[in-house]
N, C-alpha and C positions, 0 to 999 in steps of 0.2 A: 930306531928310536931307543934311547936309553931307558933304564928302569925308572929313573926320576922323572923323565918326560912322560912316560906312560902313566905314572902315578898322578902327575899334574893333569893330564887329559881326563883320567878317570874321575878325579875330584871335580874338574870343571863340568863334566857331564852330570855328576850328582848334584852340583850346584844348580844346574838347569832344572833337574827334577824337583829339587827343593823349592825353586821359584814357582814351579807349577803347583806344588803342594800348598804354598802360601796363597796362590790365586784361587785354589779350590776352597780353602778355608774362608776367604773373603766372600765367596758365593754361598757360604753356608754348608759346603760339602765337607765330608771327612777329609782332612788335609793329607792326601796321598798324591804324589806326582810321579810321572815317568817320562823317560826319553829313550828313544830307540835310535841306535847309531850303526852306521855301516862305514868302514874305512875312515873313521874320524869325522864323518858328516852326519849331522842330525837329520834323520828321516821323518821323525814325528816326535811331538811333545805334547803332553796334556796332563790334566789332573782329573780327579774323580768328578763325575757329572751325573750320578745316579738320581739325584733330586731334580736337577735341571731337565734332564731328559725323560724322567719318569721311567727309568730303565735300570733294573737291579744288576744288569751286566755291564753298565757303563763305568766299570773301574778304570783307573788310569792305564793300567797295563793293557787291557782289552782294547781301549781306545787307540793307543799308540800302535798296537799290532794291527788293528784294522786299517788305520791310516797308512802304515808302511806297506802293508800287503796291497792296498789299492795303488799306492805310488809305484810300487815295484811290479805290479801286475802279476803277482804270484802269491800262492797260499803258504809258501815257505820263505823263511828269512835266515838261511843257514850261516851267513857271514855277518850277522847282526848281534849287537850287544844291547841288553836292556838294563837300564838304570832305574830303579824304583826306590821311593823313600821308605817303604814298609815291606816287610816279608810278604810275598804273595800268598793269597788264599788258595784253597783247592781249585776253584774255578780258573783263576789266573795262572796257576801252575800248569793246569791242563792246556790252556791256550799257549803258553810258552813252549810246552812240549810239542804240541801239534804244529806250531810255526817253525819248529826246529831251530829256535834261537841258540846261538853259539854260547854266549856267556850272560849270566845274570849277576848284576851287582845290586845289592839292596842295603838300605840303611838300618832301620830299627827292626829288631826281631819282634814277632807277634806270637806270644805263648798261647793266646786264646784262638786266634783265627788263622795263624800262619800254617803253611803246608809244605814248607821247604825244609827247615831245620826243627820245626815244631809240628805238632798234630800228626797229620797223615804221612808226612815226609814223602810227598808225591813222587819225587824223582827217584826214590829208592824202591818203589813198588815194582814187582815183576810185570805188571801190566803197563808200565810207562814205556812208550815207544822211543823216546829221546829225552835225555837228561843233559841240560846245559852245564858248563862249568859254573860253580856258584861261589860268589865272593860276598861276604857279609860285613857289616860294620862301617860302610862308607857313609859319612855324614850322619852317623848314628845318633849322636847327641842332639844335633839340631832337628832331625826328623822326630825323635822321641819328644823333644820339647814342644814342637808344633802340635803334636797329637795331645799331649797332656794339657796344654793350654786350651786347645779347642774343646776338649771334653770337660774341663773345669768350668769353662764359661757356661756350659749347658746344664750344669748341676745346680 
């Protein structure tokens, strides 16, 4: 696969994550979406469902990791890539590490709640057992616009 083909694939997976974020917003959830991919095949896709499930751990990242682990009958996803619209929080960064996800692609940075390039920088901590390759800025403008619009409606 050429670099341009890889870039197109990465963007299309982020587009799926953005669709999930839009669905989350339509449900009244914070618009964050995620998709987990292995070998170019989507294993799981979802958006935040904390309100719907009355579960503070029902972040998009955790939901897709749970679904993919169940699908693969494994607690580890070493050959998988995760696409998420917002920089993961500390809880989600921990789940990504424990699942041994290979690569993380995220859209918008989160100065307040993020834990990858902001805040705790989870993957840089000596207590982190596994750090994925991290790529930021995929679909960043669209992801940030979704979040801004969602929170402006609630003010």
